[in-house]
mmCIF file of the N, C-alpha and C atoms, coordinates in Angstrom:
data_MODEL
# 
_entry.id   MODEL 
# 
loop_
_atom_site.group_PDB 
_atom_site.id 
_atom_site.type_symbol 
_atom_site.label_atom_id 
_atom_site.label_alt_id 
_atom_site.label_comp_id 
_atom_site.label_asym_id 
_atom_site.label_entity_id 
_atom_site.label_seq_id 
_atom_site.pdbx_PDB_ins_code 
_atom_site.Cartn_x 
_atom_site.Cartn_y 
_atom_site.Cartn_z 
_atom_site.occupancy 
_atom_site.B_iso_or_equiv 
_atom_site.pdbx_formal_charge 
_atom_site.auth_seq_id 
_atom_site.auth_comp_id 
_atom_site.auth_asym_id 
_atom_site.auth_atom_id 
_atom_site.pdbx_PDB_model_num 
ATOM 1   N N  . ILE A 1 1  ? 135.964 114.989 100.653 1.00 0.00 ? 1  ILE A N  1 
ATOM 2   C CA . ILE A 1 1  ? 135.401 114.413 99.430  1.00 0.00 ? 1  ILE A CA 1 
ATOM 3   C C  . ILE A 1 1  ? 134.179 115.218 99.054  1.00 0.00 ? 1  ILE A C  1 
ATOM 4   N N  . LEU A 1 2  ? 134.144 115.711 97.845  1.00 0.00 ? 2  LEU A N  1 
ATOM 5   C CA . LEU A 1 2  ? 132.981 116.466 97.335  1.00 0.00 ? 2  LEU A CA 1 
ATOM 6   C C  . LEU A 1 2  ? 131.950 115.483 96.873  1.00 0.00 ? 2  LEU A C  1 
ATOM 7   N N  . LEU A 1 3  ? 130.720 115.688 97.381  1.00 0.00 ? 3  LEU A N  1 
ATOM 8   C CA . LEU A 1 3  ? 129.609 114.811 97.033  1.00 0.00 ? 3  LEU A CA 1 
ATOM 9   C C  . LEU A 1 3  ? 128.557 115.572 96.255  1.00 0.00 ? 3  LEU A C  1 
ATOM 10  N N  . TYR A 1 4  ? 127.988 114.939 95.307  1.00 0.00 ? 4  TYR A N  1 
ATOM 11  C CA . TYR A 1 4  ? 126.950 115.552 94.471  1.00 0.00 ? 4  TYR A CA 1 
ATOM 12  C C  . TYR A 1 4  ? 125.610 114.931 94.789  1.00 0.00 ? 4  TYR A C  1 
ATOM 13  N N  . ILE A 1 5  ? 124.536 115.570 94.345  1.00 0.00 ? 5  ILE A N  1 
ATOM 14  C CA . ILE A 1 5  ? 123.158 115.103 94.606  1.00 0.00 ? 5  ILE A CA 1 
ATOM 15  C C  . ILE A 1 5  ? 123.020 113.625 94.189  1.00 0.00 ? 5  ILE A C  1 
ATOM 16  N N  . ASP A 1 6  ? 123.562 113.251 93.051  1.00 0.00 ? 6  ASP A N  1 
ATOM 17  C CA . ASP A 1 6  ? 123.468 111.872 92.597  1.00 0.00 ? 6  ASP A CA 1 
ATOM 18  C C  . ASP A 1 6  ? 124.056 110.884 93.573  1.00 0.00 ? 6  ASP A C  1 
ATOM 19  N N  . ASP A 1 7  ? 125.020 111.353 94.396  1.00 0.00 ? 7  ASP A N  1 
ATOM 20  C CA . ASP A 1 7  ? 125.628 110.429 95.364  1.00 0.00 ? 7  ASP A CA 1 
ATOM 21  C C  . ASP A 1 7  ? 124.597 109.943 96.386  1.00 0.00 ? 7  ASP A C  1 
ATOM 22  N N  . TYR A 1 8  ? 123.514 110.660 96.583  1.00 0.00 ? 8  TYR A N  1 
ATOM 23  C CA . TYR A 1 8  ? 122.504 110.291 97.545  1.00 0.00 ? 8  TYR A CA 1 
ATOM 24  C C  . TYR A 1 8  ? 121.283 109.647 96.924  1.00 0.00 ? 8  TYR A C  1 
ATOM 25  N N  . ASP A 1 9  ? 121.200 109.563 95.639  1.00 0.00 ? 9  ASP A N  1 
ATOM 26  C CA . ASP A 1 9  ? 120.096 108.927 94.926  1.00 0.00 ? 9  ASP A CA 1 
ATOM 27  C C  . ASP A 1 9  ? 120.259 107.391 95.037  1.00 0.00 ? 9  ASP A C  1 
ATOM 28  N N  . PRO A 1 10 ? 119.327 106.720 95.682  1.00 0.00 ? 10 PRO A N  1 
ATOM 29  C CA . PRO A 1 10 ? 119.497 105.247 95.922  1.00 0.00 ? 10 PRO A CA 1 
ATOM 30  C C  . PRO A 1 10 ? 119.721 104.474 94.610  1.00 0.00 ? 10 PRO A C  1 
ATOM 31  N N  . LYS A 1 11 ? 118.936 104.816 93.576  1.00 0.00 ? 11 LYS A N  1 
ATOM 32  C CA . LYS A 1 11 ? 119.104 104.087 92.323  1.00 0.00 ? 11 LYS A CA 1 
ATOM 33  C C  . LYS A 1 11 ? 120.546 104.296 91.725  1.00 0.00 ? 11 LYS A C  1 
ATOM 34  N N  . HIS A 1 12 ? 120.996 105.507 91.821  1.00 0.00 ? 12 HIS A N  1 
ATOM 35  C CA . HIS A 1 12 ? 122.333 105.807 91.340  1.00 0.00 ? 12 HIS A CA 1 
ATOM 36  C C  . HIS A 1 12 ? 123.403 105.073 92.141  1.00 0.00 ? 12 HIS A C  1 
ATOM 37  N N  . ARG A 1 13 ? 123.209 104.999 93.455  1.00 0.00 ? 13 ARG A N  1 
ATOM 38  C CA . ARG A 1 13 ? 124.186 104.301 94.305  1.00 0.00 ? 13 ARG A CA 1 
ATOM 39  C C  . ARG A 1 13 ? 124.242 102.821 93.928  1.00 0.00 ? 13 ARG A C  1 
ATOM 40  N N  . VAL A 1 14 ? 123.052 102.218 93.749  1.00 0.00 ? 14 VAL A N  1 
ATOM 41  C CA . VAL A 1 14 ? 123.042 100.779 93.386  1.00 0.00 ? 14 VAL A CA 1 
ATOM 42  C C  . VAL A 1 14 ? 123.739 100.549 92.057  1.00 0.00 ? 14 VAL A C  1 
ATOM 43  N N  . GLU A 1 15 ? 123.425 101.397 91.089  1.00 0.00 ? 15 GLU A N  1 
ATOM 44  C CA . GLU A 1 15 ? 124.054 101.249 89.780  1.00 0.00 ? 15 GLU A CA 1 
ATOM 45  C C  . GLU A 1 15 ? 125.578 101.375 89.852  1.00 0.00 ? 15 GLU A C  1 
ATOM 46  N N  . GLU A 1 16 ? 126.034 102.328 90.653  1.00 0.00 ? 16 GLU A N  1 
ATOM 47  C CA . GLU A 1 16 ? 127.480 102.531 90.818  1.00 0.00 ? 16 GLU A CA 1 
ATOM 48  C C  . GLU A 1 16 ? 128.129 101.333 91.504  1.00 0.00 ? 16 GLU A C  1 
ATOM 49  N N  . ILE A 1 17 ? 127.499 100.817 92.523  1.00 0.00 ? 17 ILE A N  1 
ATOM 50  C CA . ILE A 1 17 ? 128.077 99.661  93.225  1.00 0.00 ? 17 ILE A CA 1 
ATOM 51  C C  . ILE A 1 17 ? 128.154 98.470  92.300  1.00 0.00 ? 17 ILE A C  1 
ATOM 52  N N  . ILE A 1 18 ? 127.054 98.231  91.579  1.00 0.00 ? 18 ILE A N  1 
ATOM 53  C CA . ILE A 1 18 ? 127.079 97.075  90.644  1.00 0.00 ? 18 ILE A CA 1 
ATOM 54  C C  . ILE A 1 18 ? 128.149 97.260  89.595  1.00 0.00 ? 18 ILE A C  1 
ATOM 55  N N  . ARG A 1 19 ? 128.180 98.465  88.992  1.00 0.00 ? 19 ARG A N  1 
ATOM 56  C CA . ARG A 1 19 ? 129.170 98.707  87.985  1.00 0.00 ? 19 ARG A CA 1 
ATOM 57  C C  . ARG A 1 19 ? 130.602 98.552  88.483  1.00 0.00 ? 19 ARG A C  1 
ATOM 58  N N  . MET A 1 20 ? 130.822 98.988  89.696  1.00 0.00 ? 20 MET A N  1 
ATOM 59  C CA . MET A 1 20 ? 132.176 98.980  90.294  1.00 0.00 ? 20 MET A CA 1 
ATOM 60  C C  . MET A 1 20 ? 132.586 97.549  90.698  1.00 0.00 ? 20 MET A C  1 
ATOM 61  N N  . CYS A 1 21 ? 131.630 96.726  91.114  1.00 0.00 ? 21 CYS A N  1 
ATOM 62  C CA . CYS A 1 21 ? 131.987 95.489  91.752  1.00 0.00 ? 21 CYS A CA 1 
ATOM 63  C C  . CYS A 1 21 ? 131.574 94.206  91.033  1.00 0.00 ? 21 CYS A C  1 
ATOM 64  N N  . ASP A 1 22 ? 130.808 94.352  89.971  1.00 0.00 ? 22 ASP A N  1 
ATOM 65  C CA . ASP A 1 22 ? 130.301 93.137  89.292  1.00 0.00 ? 22 ASP A CA 1 
ATOM 66  C C  . ASP A 1 22 ? 131.431 92.513  88.488  1.00 0.00 ? 22 ASP A C  1 
ATOM 67  N N  . VAL A 1 23 ? 132.160 91.638  89.071  1.00 0.00 ? 23 VAL A N  1 
ATOM 68  C CA . VAL A 1 23 ? 133.291 91.001  88.465  1.00 0.00 ? 23 VAL A CA 1 
ATOM 69  C C  . VAL A 1 23 ? 132.876 90.163  87.240  1.00 0.00 ? 23 VAL A C  1 
ATOM 70  N N  . THR A 1 24 ? 131.764 89.467  87.336  1.00 0.00 ? 24 THR A N  1 
ATOM 71  C CA . THR A 1 24 ? 131.349 88.571  86.255  1.00 0.00 ? 24 THR A CA 1 
ATOM 72  C C  . THR A 1 24 ? 130.620 89.271  85.115  1.00 0.00 ? 24 THR A C  1 
ATOM 73  N N  . GLY A 1 25 ? 130.131 90.489  85.402  1.00 0.00 ? 25 GLY A N  1 
ATOM 74  C CA . GLY A 1 25 ? 129.449 91.254  84.343  1.00 0.00 ? 25 GLY A CA 1 
ATOM 75  C C  . GLY A 1 25 ? 128.020 90.822  84.144  1.00 0.00 ? 25 GLY A C  1 
ATOM 76  N N  . ASN A 1 26 ? 127.447 90.085  85.104  1.00 0.00 ? 26 ASN A N  1 
ATOM 77  C CA . ASN A 1 26 ? 126.061 89.630  84.953  1.00 0.00 ? 26 ASN A CA 1 
ATOM 78  C C  . ASN A 1 26 ? 125.046 90.550  85.582  1.00 0.00 ? 26 ASN A C  1 
ATOM 79  N N  . LYS A 1 27 ? 125.457 91.718  86.096  1.00 0.00 ? 27 LYS A N  1 
ATOM 80  C CA . LYS A 1 27 ? 124.634 92.718  86.703  1.00 0.00 ? 27 LYS A CA 1 
ATOM 81  C C  . LYS A 1 27 ? 123.958 92.185  87.999  1.00 0.00 ? 27 LYS A C  1 
ATOM 82  N N  . LYS A 1 28 ? 124.590 91.181  88.596  1.00 0.00 ? 28 LYS A N  1 
ATOM 83  C CA . LYS A 1 28 ? 124.177 90.650  89.883  1.00 0.00 ? 28 LYS A CA 1 
ATOM 84  C C  . LYS A 1 28 ? 125.413 90.578  90.759  1.00 0.00 ? 28 LYS A C  1 
ATOM 85  N N  . LEU A 1 29 ? 125.228 90.863  92.045  1.00 0.00 ? 29 LEU A N  1 
ATOM 86  C CA . LEU A 1 29 ? 126.395 90.790  92.945  1.00 0.00 ? 29 LEU A CA 1 
ATOM 87  C C  . LEU A 1 29 ? 126.286 89.620  93.902  1.00 0.00 ? 29 LEU A C  1 
ATOM 88  N N  . THR A 1 30 ? 127.388 88.969  94.089  1.00 0.00 ? 30 THR A N  1 
ATOM 89  C CA . THR A 1 30 ? 127.425 87.978  95.149  1.00 0.00 ? 30 THR A CA 1 
ATOM 90  C C  . THR A 1 30 ? 127.601 88.746  96.436  1.00 0.00 ? 30 THR A C  1 
ATOM 91  N N  . ARG A 1 31 ? 127.434 88.070  97.563  1.00 0.00 ? 31 ARG A N  1 
ATOM 92  C CA . ARG A 1 31 ? 127.612 88.709  98.860  1.00 0.00 ? 31 ARG A CA 1 
ATOM 93  C C  . ARG A 1 31 ? 129.035 89.287  98.990  1.00 0.00 ? 31 ARG A C  1 
ATOM 94  N N  . LYS A 1 32 ? 130.010 88.540  98.502  1.00 0.00 ? 32 LYS A N  1 
ATOM 95  C CA . LYS A 1 32 ? 131.393 88.959  98.595  1.00 0.00 ? 32 LYS A CA 1 
ATOM 96  C C  . LYS A 1 32 ? 131.605 90.228  97.734  1.00 0.00 ? 32 LYS A C  1 
ATOM 97  N N  . GLU A 1 33 ? 131.060 90.253  96.531  1.00 0.00 ? 33 GLU A N  1 
ATOM 98  C CA . GLU A 1 33 ? 131.169 91.417  95.643  1.00 0.00 ? 33 GLU A CA 1 
ATOM 99  C C  . GLU A 1 33 ? 130.534 92.650  96.288  1.00 0.00 ? 33 GLU A C  1 
ATOM 100 N N  . PHE A 1 34 ? 129.366 92.433  96.913  1.00 0.00 ? 34 PHE A N  1 
ATOM 101 C CA . PHE A 1 34 ? 128.666 93.524  97.566  1.00 0.00 ? 34 PHE A CA 1 
ATOM 102 C C  . PHE A 1 34 ? 129.454 94.090  98.713  1.00 0.00 ? 34 PHE A C  1 
ATOM 103 N N  . LEU A 1 35 ? 130.000 93.244  99.545  1.00 0.00 ? 35 LEU A N  1 
ATOM 104 C CA . LEU A 1 35 ? 130.770 93.683  100.712 1.00 0.00 ? 35 LEU A CA 1 
ATOM 105 C C  . LEU A 1 35 ? 132.029 94.466  100.285 1.00 0.00 ? 35 LEU A C  1 
ATOM 106 N N  . ILE A 1 36 ? 132.690 93.977  99.233  1.00 0.00 ? 36 ILE A N  1 
ATOM 107 C CA . ILE A 1 36 ? 133.883 94.670  98.705  1.00 0.00 ? 36 ILE A CA 1 
ATOM 108 C C  . ILE A 1 36 ? 133.443 96.028  98.190  1.00 0.00 ? 36 ILE A C  1 
ATOM 109 N N  . GLY A 1 37 ? 132.325 96.095  97.486  1.00 0.00 ? 37 GLY A N  1 
ATOM 110 C CA . GLY A 1 37 ? 131.812 97.358  96.977  1.00 0.00 ? 37 GLY A CA 1 
ATOM 111 C C  . GLY A 1 37 ? 131.506 98.339  98.077  1.00 0.00 ? 37 GLY A C  1 
ATOM 112 N N  . CYS A 1 38 ? 130.921 97.906  99.171  1.00 0.00 ? 38 CYS A N  1 
ATOM 113 C CA . CYS A 1 38 ? 130.607 98.778  100.294 1.00 0.00 ? 38 CYS A CA 1 
ATOM 114 C C  . CYS A 1 38 ? 131.895 99.322  100.897 1.00 0.00 ? 38 CYS A C  1 
ATOM 115 N N  . GLN A 1 39 ? 132.917 98.498  100.954 1.00 0.00 ? 39 GLN A N  1 
ATOM 116 C CA . GLN A 1 39 ? 134.180 98.958  101.523 1.00 0.00 ? 39 GLN A CA 1 
ATOM 117 C C  . GLN A 1 39 ? 134.881 99.977  100.644 1.00 0.00 ? 39 GLN A C  1 
ATOM 118 N N  . LYS A 1 40 ? 134.664 99.858  99.340  1.00 0.00 ? 40 LYS A N  1 
ATOM 119 C CA . LYS A 1 40 ? 135.335 100.793 98.354  1.00 0.00 ? 40 LYS A CA 1 
ATOM 120 C C  . LYS A 1 40 ? 134.586 102.121 98.221  1.00 0.00 ? 40 LYS A C  1 
ATOM 121 N N  . ASP A 1 41 ? 133.276 102.119 98.534  1.00 0.00 ? 41 ASP A N  1 
ATOM 122 C CA . ASP A 1 41 ? 132.445 103.309 98.305  1.00 0.00 ? 41 ASP A CA 1 
ATOM 123 C C  . ASP A 1 41 ? 132.508 104.225 99.522  1.00 0.00 ? 41 ASP A C  1 
ATOM 124 N N  . PRO A 1 42 ? 133.006 105.451 99.359  1.00 0.00 ? 42 PRO A N  1 
ATOM 125 C CA . PRO A 1 42 ? 133.157 106.350 100.506 1.00 0.00 ? 42 PRO A CA 1 
ATOM 126 C C  . PRO A 1 42 ? 131.840 106.743 101.182 1.00 0.00 ? 42 PRO A C  1 
ATOM 127 N N  . VAL A 1 43 ? 130.787 106.870 100.420 1.00 0.00 ? 43 VAL A N  1 
ATOM 128 C CA . VAL A 1 43 ? 129.491 107.262 100.947 1.00 0.00 ? 43 VAL A CA 1 
ATOM 129 C C  . VAL A 1 43 ? 128.917 106.143 101.828 1.00 0.00 ? 43 VAL A C  1 
ATOM 130 N N  . ILE A 1 44 ? 128.930 104.974 101.340 1.00 0.00 ? 44 ILE A N  1 
ATOM 131 C CA . ILE A 1 44 ? 128.399 103.820 102.070 1.00 0.00 ? 44 ILE A CA 1 
ATOM 132 C C  . ILE A 1 44 ? 129.293 103.531 103.261 1.00 0.00 ? 44 ILE A C  1 
ATOM 133 N N  . ARG A 1 45 ? 130.588 103.633 103.091 1.00 0.00 ? 45 ARG A N  1 
ATOM 134 C CA . ARG A 1 45 ? 131.521 103.403 104.223 1.00 0.00 ? 45 ARG A CA 1 
ATOM 135 C C  . ARG A 1 45 ? 131.219 104.383 105.338 1.00 0.00 ? 45 ARG A C  1 
ATOM 136 N N  . ARG A 1 46 ? 130.933 105.656 105.017 1.00 0.00 ? 46 ARG A N  1 
ATOM 137 C CA . ARG A 1 46 ? 130.621 106.620 106.073 1.00 0.00 ? 46 ARG A CA 1 
ATOM 138 C C  . ARG A 1 46 ? 129.286 106.321 106.731 1.00 0.00 ? 46 ARG A C  1 
ATOM 139 N N  . LEU A 1 47 ? 128.354 105.788 106.002 1.00 0.00 ? 47 LEU A N  1 
ATOM 140 C CA . LEU A 1 47 ? 127.068 105.423 106.568 1.00 0.00 ? 47 LEU A CA 1 
ATOM 141 C C  . LEU A 1 47 ? 127.220 104.249 107.552 1.00 0.00 ? 47 LEU A C  1 
ATOM 142 N N  . LEU A 1 48 ? 128.067 103.301 107.190 1.00 0.00 ? 48 LEU A N  1 
ATOM 143 C CA . LEU A 1 48 ? 128.271 102.110 108.030 1.00 0.00 ? 48 LEU A CA 1 
ATOM 144 C C  . LEU A 1 48 ? 129.183 102.377 109.241 1.00 0.00 ? 48 LEU A C  1 
ATOM 145 N N  . VAL A 1 49 ? 130.161 103.253 109.066 1.00 0.00 ? 49 VAL A N  1 
ATOM 146 C CA . VAL A 1 49 ? 131.136 103.524 110.141 1.00 0.00 ? 49 VAL A CA 1 
ATOM 147 C C  . VAL A 1 49 ? 131.289 105.078 110.157 1.00 0.00 ? 49 VAL A C  1 
ATOM 148 N N  . PRO A 1 50 ? 130.346 105.788 110.741 1.00 0.00 ? 50 PRO A N  1 
ATOM 149 C CA . PRO A 1 50 ? 130.362 107.253 110.629 1.00 0.00 ? 50 PRO A CA 1 
ATOM 150 C C  . PRO A 1 50 ? 131.543 107.934 111.319 1.00 0.00 ? 50 PRO A C  1 
ATOM 151 N N  . ASP A 1 51 ? 132.152 107.336 112.330 1.00 0.00 ? 51 ASP A N  1 
ATOM 152 C CA . ASP A 1 51 ? 133.231 107.977 113.049 1.00 0.00 ? 51 ASP A CA 1 
ATOM 153 C C  . ASP A 1 51 ? 134.623 107.587 112.563 1.00 0.00 ? 51 ASP A C  1 
ATOM 154 N N  . ALA A 1 52 ? 134.662 106.768 111.505 1.00 0.00 ? 52 ALA A N  1 
ATOM 155 C CA . ALA A 1 52 ? 135.968 106.302 111.010 1.00 0.00 ? 52 ALA A CA 1 
ATOM 156 C C  . ALA A 1 52 ? 136.599 107.282 110.070 1.00 0.00 ? 52 ALA A C  1 
# 
C-alpha cells in the first residue's frame, strides 16, 4: 500500500476516520463506529497489529 505524507498527519487521520465511519453524519463517532473505522483503516490497523 502506497502511503502519502497526509496519511501520517493526525488531523488528517481523524478527519478521514470520521468521514469514513460517521454513520449518523453528526461528525461524532460512537465507540462502535470508531472501532469499525480502525479496523477499516490500513494505517491504524498496522499500528495496532504490526505483525498482521
